[in-house]
C-alpha positions as CSV (number, residue, x, y, z in Angstrom):
1,M,66.3,-4.8,-13.5
2,S,64.7,-6.8,-16.5
3,K,61.7,-5.8,-18.3
4,D,59.7,-8.5,-16.8
5,N,60.6,-7.4,-13.2
6,R,60.0,-3.8,-14.0
7,F,56.3,-4.7,-15.0
8,Q,55.8,-6.9,-12.1
9,A,57.0,-3.9,-9.8
10,L,54.7,-1.4,-11.4
11,G,51.9,-4.0,-11.3
12,K,52.5,-4.3,-7.4
13,V,52.6,-0.5,-7.1
14,F,49.4,-0.1,-9.1
15,S,47.6,-3.2,-7.1
16,A,48.7,-1.3,-3.8
17,K,47.5,2.2,-4.9
18,F,44.2,0.9,-6.0
19,W,43.7,-1.1,-2.8
20,R,44.4,1.9,-0.7
21,F,41.9,3.7,-2.8
22,W,39.6,1.0,-2.6
23,Q,39.7,0.9,1.2
24,K,38.9,4.7,1.5
25,T,35.7,5.7,3.3
26,G,32.8,6.2,0.7
27,V,34.4,4.7,-2.5
28,R,32.7,1.4,-2.2
29,Q,29.3,3.1,-1.0
30,W,29.6,5.4,-4.1
31,L,30.3,2.8,-6.4
32,T,27.3,0.5,-5.1
33,A,25.1,3.6,-5.5
34,L,26.4,4.3,-9.1
35,I,25.6,0.5,-10.1
36,I,22.1,0.9,-8.6
37,F,21.4,4.2,-10.4
38,V,22.3,2.7,-13.7
39,A,20.4,-0.3,-13.2
40,L,17.2,1.5,-12.2
41,V,17.5,4.0,-15.0
42,G,18.2,0.9,-17.3
43,I,15.2,-0.8,-16.4
44,L,12.8,2.0,-16.7
45,V,14.0,3.5,-20.1
46,A,15.2,0.1,-21.8
47,N,13.3,0.0,-24.9
48,L,13.7,-4.0,-25.3
49,M,13.3,-3.7,-28.9
50,P,16.4,-4.2,-31.1
51,L,15.4,-1.9,-34.2
52,Q,13.2,1.1,-34.5
53,Y,11.7,2.6,-37.6
54,D,10.7,6.2,-38.5
55,L,7.7,6.1,-40.7
56,K,4.9,8.5,-41.4
57,V,1.3,8.2,-42.7
58,G,1.3,7.8,-46.5
59,Q,4.7,6.5,-46.6
60,V,5.6,3.2,-48.2
61,S,7.0,0.8,-45.9
62,P,10.6,-0.3,-47.0
63,R,10.4,-3.7,-45.5
64,D,8.3,-6.1,-43.7
65,I,7.7,-5.2,-40.0
66,E,6.8,-8.1,-37.4
67,A,5.2,-7.5,-34.0
68,P,7.8,-8.8,-31.4
69,R,4.9,-9.2,-29.0
70,T,1.3,-9.3,-28.5
71,I,-0.6,-6.2,-28.0
72,E,-4.0,-4.8,-28.4
73,N,-5.1,-3.0,-31.7
74,K,-6.2,-0.1,-29.7
75,Y,-7.1,2.0,-33.2
76,E,-9.3,-1.2,-34.6
77,T,-10.9,-2.1,-31.3
78,D,-11.8,1.7,-30.6
79,R,-13.6,1.8,-34.0
80,R,-15.3,-1.4,-33.5
81,R,-16.5,-0.2,-30.2
82,S,-17.6,3.1,-31.5
83,N,-19.7,1.2,-34.1
84,A,-21.3,-1.1,-31.8
85,V,-22.2,1.6,-29.5
86,E,-23.7,3.7,-32.0
87,S,-25.8,0.6,-33.4
88,A,-26.9,-0.2,-29.8
89,L,-28.1,3.4,-29.3
90,E,-30.1,3.3,-32.5
91,E,-32.1,0.3,-31.3
92,A,-32.3,1.8,-27.9
93,R,-33.9,4.9,-29.3
94,A,-36.6,2.6,-31.2
95,N,-37.4,0.7,-28.1
96,P,-40.2,2.3,-26.1
97,D,-39.0,0.7,-22.8
98,N,-36.1,3.2,-22.9
99,Y,-38.5,6.1,-22.6
100,V,-39.5,7.6,-19.3
101,I,-42.2,10.5,-18.5
102,D,-40.3,14.1,-18.6
103,G,-41.6,15.8,-15.7
104,K,-41.0,19.2,-17.6
105,A,-43.8,18.5,-19.8
106,A,-46.3,18.9,-17.0
107,I,-44.6,21.9,-15.8
108,S,-44.4,23.5,-19.2
109,A,-48.3,22.7,-19.7
110,E,-49.0,24.4,-16.4
111,E,-47.0,27.4,-17.2
112,K,-48.7,27.7,-20.5
113,L,-52.3,27.4,-19.2
114,S,-51.2,29.9,-16.3
115,F,-50.4,32.5,-19.1
116,I,-53.6,32.0,-21.2
117,F,-55.8,32.5,-18.0
118,E,-53.9,35.2,-16.7
119,H,-54.0,37.1,-20.0
120,A,-57.5,36.3,-20.6
121,S,-58.2,37.7,-17.0
122,S,-56.5,41.0,-18.0
123,L,-58.8,41.1,-21.0
124,R,-62.1,40.5,-19.0
125,V,-63.9,43.5,-17.4
126,L,-66.8,43.9,-15.1
127,E,-70.3,43.6,-16.4
128,E,-72.2,46.7,-16.9
129,P,-75.9,47.1,-16.2
130,G,-77.9,46.5,-19.4
131,N,-74.9,45.1,-21.2
132,S,-72.8,42.1,-20.0
133,N,-70.9,41.5,-23.0
134,I,-69.5,45.0,-23.8
135,P,-67.1,46.7,-21.7
136,A,-67.6,50.6,-21.0
137,D,-65.8,53.4,-19.8
138,K,-66.7,54.3,-16.1
139,D,-67.4,57.8,-17.0
140,T,-69.0,58.0,-20.4
141,K,-70.4,54.5,-20.2
142,T,-69.5,54.1,-23.8
143,P,-67.9,51.0,-25.2
144,V,-64.0,50.9,-25.1
145,V,-62.8,47.7,-26.8
146,S,-65.2,45.4,-28.7
147,L,-65.3,41.7,-27.8
148,K,-64.1,40.8,-31.2
149,Q,-60.8,42.9,-30.9
150,R,-60.0,41.5,-27.4
151,T,-60.6,37.9,-28.7
152,G,-58.3,38.7,-31.7
153,E,-55.6,40.2,-29.1
154,L,-56.0,37.2,-26.8
155,Q,-55.5,34.7,-29.6
156,A,-52.5,36.7,-31.2
157,T,-50.6,37.2,-27.7
158,V,-51.1,33.6,-26.7
159,W,-49.6,32.5,-29.8
160,D,-46.7,34.7,-29.7
161,E,-45.9,34.0,-26.3
162,V,-46.6,30.3,-25.8
163,E,-47.3,29.1,-29.1
164,V,-50.7,27.7,-28.3
165,D,-53.4,28.0,-30.9
166,V,-56.5,28.9,-29.1
167,D,-59.7,29.0,-31.5
168,K,-62.2,32.0,-31.7
169,Q,-64.9,30.2,-29.8
170,S,-62.8,29.3,-26.9
171,A,-61.5,32.7,-26.6
172,E,-64.6,34.2,-26.5
173,V,-65.7,31.9,-23.6
174,L,-62.7,32.7,-21.7
175,L,-63.4,36.5,-21.9
176,T,-67.4,36.1,-21.3
177,A,-67.6,33.3,-18.8
178,S,-68.6,34.4,-15.4
179,R,-66.3,34.8,-12.7
180,E,-67.2,31.5,-10.7
181,D,-66.9,29.6,-14.2
182,F,-63.9,31.3,-15.2
183,V,-62.1,30.2,-11.8
184,V,-63.2,26.6,-12.1
185,M,-62.1,26.6,-15.8
186,E,-58.6,27.5,-14.8
187,Q,-58.7,24.8,-12.1
188,A,-60.0,22.1,-14.3
189,A,-57.6,22.6,-17.2
190,K,-54.5,22.7,-15.0
191,T,-55.3,19.7,-12.9
192,V,-56.5,17.5,-16.0
193,A,-53.6,18.5,-17.9
194,I,-51.0,18.0,-15.2
195,K,-52.5,14.6,-14.1
196,I,-52.5,13.3,-17.7
197,L,-49.0,14.4,-18.4
198,S,-47.7,13.1,-15.1
199,N,-49.4,9.8,-15.1
200,H,-49.4,8.8,-18.7
201,R,-46.9,7.9,-21.5
202,I,-47.9,10.1,-24.4
203,S,-46.6,9.7,-27.8
204,Q,-47.8,10.7,-31.1
205,E,-49.5,7.5,-31.9
206,N,-51.6,7.8,-28.6
207,R,-52.1,11.4,-28.2
208,S,-55.6,11.5,-29.7
209,E,-56.6,8.6,-27.4
210,I,-55.2,10.2,-24.1
211,I,-56.9,13.5,-25.2
212,N,-60.4,11.9,-25.4
213,R,-59.7,10.9,-21.8
214,A,-59.5,14.5,-21.0
215,G,-62.8,15.2,-22.0
216,M,-64.4,12.5,-19.5
217,Q,-62.3,14.1,-16.8
218,V,-63.2,17.7,-17.3
219,E,-67.0,16.6,-17.1
220,E,-66.5,16.0,-13.6
221,Y,-66.4,19.9,-12.9
222,A,-70.0,20.3,-14.1
223,L,-69.3,23.4,-16.2
224,P,-71.7,24.8,-18.8
225,E,-71.2,23.2,-22.1
226,P,-69.3,26.2,-23.6
227,A,-67.1,26.3,-20.8
228,Q,-66.5,22.6,-20.7
229,N,-65.6,22.6,-24.4
230,C,-63.3,25.7,-23.9
231,V,-61.3,23.6,-21.1
232,V,-61.0,20.5,-23.3
233,E,-59.7,22.6,-26.0
234,M,-57.0,24.2,-23.8
235,V,-56.1,20.8,-22.3
236,K,-55.8,19.5,-26.1
237,N,-53.7,22.4,-27.0
238,V,-51.0,21.7,-24.3
239,I,-51.0,18.1,-24.2
240,R,-47.7,17.0,-26.1
241,P,-45.8,13.8,-26.3
242,N,-44.1,13.7,-22.9
243,L,-41.5,10.9,-23.1
244,M,-37.7,11.1,-23.0
245,L,-34.7,8.6,-23.6
246,D,-33.7,7.4,-20.3
247,Q,-30.2,8.3,-19.9
248,D,-29.1,5.7,-17.2
249,K,-30.4,3.0,-19.4
250,L,-28.6,4.5,-22.5
251,E,-25.1,4.5,-20.6
252,N,-25.9,0.9,-19.7
253,V,-26.4,0.2,-23.3
254,K,-23.3,1.9,-24.2
255,R,-21.4,0.0,-21.7
256,V,-22.8,-3.4,-22.4
257,A,-22.2,-2.7,-26.1
258,A,-18.5,-1.5,-25.5
259,E,-17.7,-4.4,-23.4
260,E,-19.3,-7.2,-25.9
261,V,-16.6,-5.9,-28.3
262,V,-13.7,-8.5,-28.4
263,P,-10.3,-6.5,-28.4
264,V,-8.4,-6.9,-31.6
265,M,-5.1,-8.2,-31.1
266,V,-2.0,-8.0,-33.0
267,L,-0.1,-11.4,-32.2
268,Q,3.4,-11.9,-31.8
269,G,5.0,-12.6,-35.3
270,E,2.3,-11.0,-37.2
271,I,3.3,-8.8,-39.9
272,V,2.2,-5.3,-39.0
273,V,3.3,-3.5,-42.2
274,R,4.3,-5.5,-45.4
275,K,7.0,-4.4,-47.8
276,G,5.5,-1.8,-50.2
277,D,2.3,-1.2,-48.2
278,V,1.3,2.3,-47.6
279,V,1.5,3.2,-43.8
280,T,-2.0,4.0,-42.6
281,R,-2.8,5.9,-39.4
282,E,-3.9,2.7,-37.8
283,K,-0.6,0.8,-38.8
284,L,1.5,3.8,-37.2
285,Q,-0.4,3.4,-34.0
286,I,0.4,-0.2,-33.7
287,L,4.3,0.7,-34.3
288,K,3.9,3.2,-31.6
289,D,2.1,0.8,-29.2
290,L,4.9,-2.0,-29.9
291,G,7.6,0.7,-29.4
292,L,8.9,0.1,-32.9
293,Q,8.3,3.9,-34.0
294,K,11.2,6.3,-33.0
295,R,10.1,8.9,-30.7
296,T,11.8,12.3,-31.2
297,A,11.6,12.8,-27.6
298,G,13.4,9.6,-26.4
299,Y,16.7,11.0,-25.2
300,G,14.7,14.0,-23.2
301,R,12.8,10.9,-21.6
302,M,15.8,8.9,-20.6
303,L,17.3,12.3,-19.0
304,A,14.1,12.9,-17.3
305,V,14.0,9.5,-15.9
306,G,17.5,9.7,-14.9
307,A,17.1,12.8,-13.0
308,L,13.9,11.6,-11.3
309,I,15.9,8.3,-10.1
310,L,18.8,10.6,-9.0
311,G,16.6,12.8,-7.0
312,L,14.8,10.0,-5.2
313,M,18.2,8.3,-4.4
314,L,19.5,11.6,-2.8
315,L,16.2,11.8,-0.8
316,V,16.9,8.3,0.3
317,G,20.6,9.1,1.1
318,V,19.9,12.3,3.0
319,Y,17.4,10.2,5.1
320,L,20.2,7.6,5.8
321,W,22.6,10.2,6.8
322,Q,20.2,11.9,9.1
323,H,18.8,8.7,10.8
324,E,20.4,5.5,9.6
325,R,24.3,6.4,9.1
326,A,25.2,2.9,10.0
327,I,23.4,1.5,6.9
328,L,24.8,4.4,4.6
329,Q,28.3,3.2,5.8
330,D,28.0,-0.3,5.0
331,E,28.1,-0.9,1.4
332,G,26.5,-4.2,1.8
333,L,23.4,-3.1,3.3
334,I,23.3,-0.2,0.4
335,A,23.7,-3.2,-2.2
336,L,20.9,-5.1,-0.1
337,L,18.6,-2.2,-0.4
338,G,19.4,-1.5,-3.9
339,L,18.9,-5.1,-5.0
340,I,15.3,-5.1,-3.3
341,V,14.2,-1.9,-5.5
342,I,15.8,-3.3,-8.4
343,I,14.0,-6.8,-8.3
344,A,10.7,-4.8,-7.5
345,A,11.4,-2.4,-10.4
346,F,12.2,-5.3,-12.7
347,I,9.1,-7.0,-12.0
348,S,7.1,-3.9,-12.5
349,K,8.6,-3.3,-16.0
350,V,7.8,-6.9,-17.2
351,L,4.4,-6.5,-15.6
352,S,4.0,-3.0,-17.7
353,L,4.8,-5.0,-21.0
354,I,1.7,-7.1,-20.7
355,P,-1.2,-5.3,-22.8
356,W,-3.8,-5.1,-20.1
357,A,-4.7,-2.2,-17.9
358,G,-5.3,-4.4,-14.8
359,T,-1.5,-5.3,-14.5
360,G,-0.9,-1.6,-13.2
361,Y,-2.5,-2.7,-9.9
362,L,-0.1,-5.7,-9.4
363,M,3.0,-3.6,-8.7
364,P,5.1,-5.4,-6.0
365,T,5.5,-2.2,-3.8
366,A,4.3,-4.0,-0.7
367,F,6.7,-6.9,-1.6
368,A,9.8,-4.3,-1.4
369,A,8.3,-2.6,1.6
370,M,8.1,-5.9,3.7
371,L,11.8,-6.9,2.6
372,V,13.1,-3.6,3.7
373,T,11.1,-3.5,6.9
374,L,12.3,-7.3,7.8
375,L,15.9,-6.9,6.8
376,L,16.7,-3.1,7.4
377,D,14.4,-0.7,8.9
378,S,10.8,0.1,9.3
379,R,11.0,3.9,8.9
380,L,13.6,3.6,5.9
381,A,10.8,1.2,4.3
382,V,8.2,4.1,4.5
383,I,10.7,6.3,2.6
384,V,11.4,3.6,0.1
385,T,7.8,2.9,-0.4
386,A,7.0,6.6,-1.2
387,A,10.0,6.8,-3.8
388,F,9.1,3.5,-5.2
389,S,5.5,4.6,-5.7
390,L,6.8,7.4,-8.0
391,I,8.8,4.7,-9.9
392,V,5.5,2.9,-10.6
393,G,4.1,6.2,-11.9
394,V,7.0,6.4,-14.3
395,I,6.3,2.8,-15.4
396,T,2.5,3.2,-15.8
397,D,2.7,6.6,-17.5
398,G,1.6,8.5,-14.4
399,S,-1.7,7.0,-13.7
400,L,-3.0,8.5,-10.4
401,S,-4.7,5.3,-9.0
402,F,-1.8,3.1,-9.8
403,V,0.4,5.5,-7.8
404,A,-2.1,5.8,-5.0
405,V,-2.8,2.1,-4.6
406,S,0.9,1.3,-4.7
407,L,1.8,3.9,-1.9
408,L,-1.1,2.8,0.2
409,G,-0.5,-0.9,0.0
410,G,3.3,-0.3,0.7
411,V,2.7,1.9,3.7
412,T,0.0,-0.6,5.1
413,A,2.6,-3.5,4.6
414,V,5.2,-1.6,6.7
415,L,2.7,-0.4,9.5
416,S,1.1,-3.8,9.8
417,L,4.2,-5.9,10.4
418,G,5.2,-4.7,13.7
419,T,6.6,-7.5,15.6
420,V,6.8,-10.6,13.7
421,T,7.0,-13.8,15.4
422,Q,6.8,-16.4,12.5
423,R,6.4,-16.4,8.8
424,S,2.7,-16.9,8.9
425,D,2.7,-13.3,10.4
426,V,4.1,-12.2,6.9
427,T,0.9,-13.9,5.2
428,R,-1.4,-12.3,7.5
429,V,0.2,-8.9,6.5
430,G,-0.3,-9.9,2.9
431,F,-4.2,-10.2,3.5
432,V,-4.2,-6.9,5.4
433,V,-2.3,-5.3,2.3
434,G,-4.8,-7.1,0.0
435,G,-7.7,-5.7,1.8
436,V,-6.5,-2.0,1.7
437,N,-5.7,-2.3,-2.0
438,L,-9.1,-3.7,-2.6
439,V,-10.9,-1.0,-0.8
440,S,-8.7,1.7,-2.2
441,M,-9.4,0.4,-5.9
442,A,-13.1,0.4,-5.1
443,A,-13.1,3.9,-4.0
444,F,-11.1,5.0,-7.0
445,A,-13.5,3.2,-9.1
446,F,-16.7,5.2,-7.6
447,I,-14.5,8.5,-7.8
448,N,-13.8,8.2,-11.5
449,E,-16.9,6.1,-12.2
450,D,-14.6,3.6,-13.6
451,L,-16.5,0.2,-14.1
452,F,-13.3,-1.8,-15.0
453,L,-11.6,-1.0,-12.0
454,L,-14.6,-1.8,-9.9
455,R,-14.8,-5.2,-11.6
456,N,-11.1,-6.0,-11.1
457,A,-10.8,-4.8,-7.4
458,Y,-9.9,-8.2,-6.7
459,L,-6.3,-7.5,-8.1
460,G,-5.6,-5.7,-5.0
461,L,-6.3,-8.7,-2.7
462,A,-4.2,-10.7,-5.2
463,N,-1.3,-8.1,-5.1
464,G,-1.0,-8.3,-1.1
465,I,-1.1,-12.3,-1.0
466,I,1.4,-12.3,-3.9
467,S,3.7,-9.9,-2.0
468,A,3.7,-11.8,1.0
469,I,4.5,-15.1,-0.8
470,F,7.2,-13.3,-2.7
471,T,8.5,-12.0,0.5
472,I,8.8,-15.3,2.2
473,G,10.3,-16.9,-0.8
474,F,13.1,-14.2,-1.0
475,L,13.8,-13.5,2.6
476,P,16.0,-16.6,3.5
477,Y,18.2,-16.1,0.2
478,L,18.7,-12.4,0.8
479,E,19.5,-13.2,4.6
480,N,22.2,-15.8,3.6
481,L,23.7,-13.8,0.9
482,F,24.1,-10.6,2.8
483,G,24.4,-12.0,6.3
484,I,21.4,-10.5,7.7
485,T,19.4,-12.0,10.4
486,S,15.8,-10.9,10.4
487,S,13.4,-11.3,13.3
488,I,11.8,-14.3,11.7
489,K,15.5,-16.0,11.4
490,L,16.0,-15.2,15.1
491,L,12.7,-16.8,15.9
492,E,13.6,-19.8,14.0
493,L,16.9,-20.2,15.7
494,S,15.5,-19.8,19.3
495,N,13.4,-23.0,18.6
496,P,14.5,-25.5,21.2
497,N,14.5,-28.1,18.6
498,Q,17.4,-26.5,16.6
499,P,20.2,-29.0,17.0
500,L,22.6,-26.9,19.1
501,L,19.9,-26.0,21.6
502,R,18.8,-29.4,21.7
503,R,22.3,-30.8,22.3
504,L,22.8,-28.0,25.0
505,L,19.6,-29.3,26.7
506,L,20.5,-33.1,26.8
507,E,24.0,-32.7,27.4
508,A,24.5,-29.6,29.7
509,P,20.9,-29.2,31.1
510,G,22.2,-26.9,33.9
511,T,23.6,-24.5,31.4
512,Y,20.6,-24.6,29.2
513,H,18.5,-23.4,32.0
514,H,21.0,-20.8,32.9
515,S,20.8,-19.7,29.2
516,I,17.1,-19.7,29.3
517,M,17.2,-17.3,32.5
518,V,19.7,-15.1,31.0
519,G,17.6,-14.7,27.9
520,N,14.6,-13.6,30.0
521,L,16.9,-11.2,31.9
522,A,18.5,-9.9,28.7
523,E,15.1,-9.4,26.9
524,A,13.4,-7.4,29.6
525,A,16.4,-5.2,30.2
526,A,17.0,-4.8,26.3
527,E,13.4,-3.7,25.8
528,A,13.9,-1.1,28.8
529,V,16.6,0.7,27.1
530,D,15.1,0.3,23.6
531,A,17.5,-2.1,22.4
532,D,16.6,-5.3,20.4
533,G,14.9,-7.6,23.1
534,L,14.5,-10.7,20.5
535,L,18.1,-10.4,19.6
536,A,19.4,-10.4,23.1
537,R,17.1,-13.4,24.2
538,V,18.3,-15.6,21.3
539,G,21.8,-14.5,21.6
540,A,21.6,-15.5,25.5
541,A,20.4,-18.8,24.3
542,Y,23.5,-19.6,22.4
543,H,26.3,-17.5,24.4
544,D,27.3,-20.7,26.4
545,I,27.0,-23.2,23.7
546,G,30.6,-23.9,24.1
547,K,29.9,-25.6,27.3
548,V,28.7,-28.8,25.6
549,K,32.2,-29.7,25.0
550,R,32.9,-30.5,28.6
551,P,29.8,-29.7,30.5
552,Y,31.0,-31.5,33.7
553,F,33.6,-28.7,34.2
554,F,30.8,-26.2,34.9
555,I,29.3,-25.9,38.4
556,E,25.6,-25.7,36.9
557,N,26.0,-29.3,35.4
558,Q,27.6,-30.8,38.1
559,L,24.5,-31.6,40.3
560,G,26.3,-32.0,43.6
561,G,28.7,-34.5,42.3
562,D,32.5,-34.5,42.4
563,N,34.2,-31.0,40.8
564,P,37.0,-32.1,38.6
565,H,38.5,-28.8,39.4
566,D,39.5,-30.0,42.8
567,R,42.2,-32.3,41.0
568,I,43.7,-30.0,38.6
569,S,45.6,-26.6,39.0
570,P,43.9,-23.3,38.6
571,S,45.7,-22.3,35.3
572,L,44.4,-25.5,33.7
573,S,41.1,-25.0,35.2
574,T,41.3,-21.4,33.9
575,L,42.1,-22.7,30.5
576,I,39.3,-25.2,30.4
577,I,36.8,-22.4,31.5
578,V,37.9,-19.8,29.2
579,S,38.1,-22.2,26.2
580,H,34.2,-22.6,26.2
581,V,34.2,-19.2,24.3
582,K,36.3,-20.3,21.5
583,E,34.7,-23.9,21.1
584,G,31.1,-22.0,21.1
585,V,32.4,-19.9,18.2
586,E,33.9,-23.0,16.4
587,L,30.3,-24.7,17.0
588,A,28.5,-21.6,15.4
589,K,30.6,-21.9,12.4
590,Q,30.0,-25.5,12.1
591,H,26.2,-25.0,12.3
592,K,26.5,-21.7,10.3
593,L,25.0,-19.6,12.9
594,P,24.6,-15.8,12.0
595,A,27.8,-13.5,12.9
596,V,25.3,-11.5,15.1
597,L,24.8,-14.6,17.3
598,T,28.4,-15.4,17.3
599,D,29.2,-12.0,18.7
600,F,27.2,-13.0,21.7
601,I,29.6,-16.0,22.2
602,K,32.7,-14.0,21.6
603,Q,31.7,-11.0,23.9
604,H,29.7,-12.2,26.6
605,H,32.8,-12.4,29.0
606,G,34.8,-9.7,27.3
607,S,38.2,-9.5,28.8
608,D,37.0,-10.4,32.3
609,L,39.0,-12.0,35.1
610,V,38.4,-15.4,35.9
611,Q,38.6,-14.4,39.5
612,F,38.0,-17.7,41.3
613,F,41.0,-19.6,39.8
614,Y,43.0,-16.3,39.9
615,R,42.6,-16.2,43.7
616,K,43.4,-19.7,44.2
617,A,46.4,-19.3,41.9
618,L,47.7,-16.4,43.8
619,E,47.3,-18.4,47.3
620,D,49.4,-21.2,45.9
621,D,52.0,-18.9,44.0
622,K,55.3,-19.2,45.6
623,D,57.6,-17.7,43.1
624,G,55.7,-14.6,41.7
625,S,54.9,-16.4,38.4
626,V,51.4,-16.0,38.2
627,K,50.1,-13.4,35.7
628,E,46.9,-11.8,35.7
629,I,46.7,-11.8,31.7
630,D,46.8,-15.6,32.0
631,F,43.5,-15.6,33.9
632,R,41.5,-13.5,31.5
633,Y,39.1,-14.1,28.8
634,P,40.4,-13.4,25.3
635,G,37.7,-10.6,24.4
636,P,36.7,-8.8,22.6
637,K,34.6,-6.7,25.1
638,P,30.9,-6.2,24.2
639,Q,30.4,-4.0,21.0
640,S,26.9,-3.4,21.2
641,K,23.9,-2.8,23.9
642,E,22.6,-6.3,23.5
643,T,25.9,-8.3,24.1
644,A,26.6,-5.9,27.0
645,I,23.3,-6.7,28.5
646,V,23.8,-10.5,28.0
647,M,27.2,-10.2,29.8
648,L,25.6,-8.5,32.7
649,A,22.5,-10.9,32.9
650,D,25.0,-13.7,32.7
651,A,26.9,-12.5,35.8
652,V,23.6,-11.5,37.7
653,E,22.0,-14.8,37.1
654,A,24.8,-16.8,38.4
655,A,25.3,-14.7,41.5
656,V,21.8,-14.4,42.5
657,R,21.6,-18.2,42.9
658,T,24.3,-17.9,45.7
659,L,22.2,-15.8,47.8
660,S,20.8,-17.9,50.6
661,K,18.2,-15.4,51.2
662,P,17.2,-13.7,48.1
663,T,15.1,-10.9,49.2
664,P,14.1,-8.1,46.7
665,G,16.4,-5.7,48.5
666,R,19.5,-8.0,48.4
667,I,19.0,-9.0,45.0
668,E,18.8,-5.1,43.7
669,G,22.1,-4.6,45.8
670,L,23.9,-7.4,44.0
671,I,22.8,-6.5,40.8
672,R,24.1,-3.0,41.4
673,K,27.1,-4.4,42.6
674,I,27.9,-6.4,39.7
675,I,27.1,-3.7,37.2
676,K,29.2,-1.3,39.0
677,A,32.1,-3.8,38.9
678,R,31.8,-4.3,35.2
679,L,31.6,-0.6,34.3
680,N,34.7,0.1,36.6
681,S,36.7,-2.8,35.0
682,G,36.2,-1.1,31.8
683,Q,34.0,-4.2,30.0
684,L,31.2,-1.8,29.1
685,D,33.4,0.9,27.6
686,E,33.0,-0.3,24.0
687,S,28.9,-0.7,24.1
688,D,26.7,2.2,23.8
689,L,25.1,1.8,27.0
690,T,24.9,5.0,29.1
691,L,24.7,5.3,33.0
692,R,20.9,6.0,32.5
693,D,20.7,2.9,30.6
694,L,22.6,0.8,33.4
695,D,20.0,2.3,35.9
696,K,17.1,0.8,33.6
697,V,18.9,-2.4,33.1
698,A,19.3,-2.9,37.0
699,E,15.8,-2.1,37.6
700,A,14.6,-4.6,35.0
701,F,17.1,-7.1,36.3
702,A,15.5,-6.7,39.7
703,Q,11.9,-6.9,38.7
704,V,12.5,-10.3,36.8
705,L,14.4,-11.8,39.6
706,S,12.3,-10.5,42.3
707,G,9.4,-12.4,40.7
708,I,11.3,-15.7,40.6
709,Y,12.6,-15.5,44.0
710,H,9.6,-14.5,45.8
711,S,8.7,-15.7,49.3
712,R,6.6,-18.6,49.6
713,I,4.2,-19.7,52.5
714,E,5.4,-22.7,54.4
715,Y,2.6,-25.3,54.4
716,P,2.0,-27.0,57.9
717,E,2.2,-30.9,57.9
718,L,-1.0,-32.7,58.1
719,P,-1.9,-34.7,61.2
720,P,-1.4,-38.6,61.0
721,G,-4.2,-40.1,59.4
722,H,-5.1,-37.3,57.0
């Protein structure tokens, strides 16, 4: 064997082994999952910068470093905001309008006056006969403490405890006034002081003027002049400036001042650090924000992100293994799921590069959730939404509000889709998602007292609408690329103006109306057994599309005319009848119908026997040459609940029309007879229908047909002249 031949032989052997390996179950799925994993990790950890530097504060830059993109100079912006806020606060403190009356001043004054009068009361004694000014011991009637001593004690104690300077004259009046005057003095002092401190704005500048008003108010109590002067002195001693800065106004001043500062931007192409310049803290921060400064934990971050993505993919994989194994076993569906997540992650990554905090609320989680719901499964979409919300957390550096809004919007999208009857329903869902996002953002704004979030809550509404637009735009491309037929696509194909259905209506009207009836029966039965009613109805609409080739050979289109089968042999008639399946498949390919609808055309007769012409052939058979196999449909048998239900509905609808008196009992009996015949002939063996399902199918058929063939009242003829 020559060298070239040996290489060719080895190449064939290698190709054969590789092909056998490739055909093994799980190989393609694992390879698809690996590609998805690498793509997601690459998106999340991609630096996007071709060069990084390792500089330190105080180091001389070895080269000019340009900004590869436009970002905010947070260091300088924060410095300017801090200066602007401090300057605004100084102006605010100098503005009297920013001060309010401090209620604590009146309380403090009342407490001080209470202490003065309580202590004075403890130093006062009952009047003794013959001497109203000098206290005496009860037994000896001799003076105990002189007025001078008590006056000094009152002054000293008041000053030590409440720091009020009581003059000697006022102290003596407090100690010597009659009981009645003492009580009125305390009431007058407290009332006047509290009223003045509660109702007047007192500062150092107007304190004297306010105190003068106190004297006029004390006169109203008609006290003796010494007592009146004492009260005025007490009030004067406790009245202090009662103004304090309004903290709400100060916070508003700080907020306005900060907002008025225009962010300082580092423009794309601008020299951040020139060669020979000393690196400052500000320049180093800019390099970090641009991603140009090396991070010592870069590899650790990459490993952490990889571990997170691996964990999330395993979570989704376990769910698919437990609940949606058909998706897990189809590498095409896995690739579709991965592509949706990759597209959403890529969009999120691009948004994160925009130097504005609001972009975190535009993450397309709802977009991914709607696509997964429409193309795969709604329960899977909830799992994917939760997983992708964590990815959003990685992209946005772990902001809770970003993750929460993303999760709420995505779950809302899944729950709101429900039964989609047209593309405008997706737009409606977009507005619902936007409304939920807006409310959740507003809630977080109040929880965190974040005015930026409150002002930009409209981004939540924009997110929902944009997600709906993206979903409508991507949906047809993904459907065609992966051969998926969504409910929206099915509804579009069920439109009577579709070319094939329009042709069926015009060229084979009997078959068209038969297909509509079969669709109604199939939809009701499919919903009864938790199958896809919409798919069954649309599949029924197209199941007999091949009859448009020779419509007059089928009884429903003959309208009482000649039957061409009367002039040809049973074998030829069978060939024509059976060929409508093959011709229907050819028409489906020409009009690019989805494979899921082509299955209805192929399988709606299974490998059933064309009994009428088979029996007729047996009657004419003289030499035993008639073979049953020649009078059977080519198959395959129904492979799903929906195609099996359409097979049964097709047979039932045609048979019921032959009943002379279609009473409910006769209809149900015929239905169960046909279902039993199909079951016994093995036509339902490869579908997923159970005996319980078949019972529900029979009941659904009977209910629909009984409503159509209900009894009617025979109206009497009117007499002549009426």
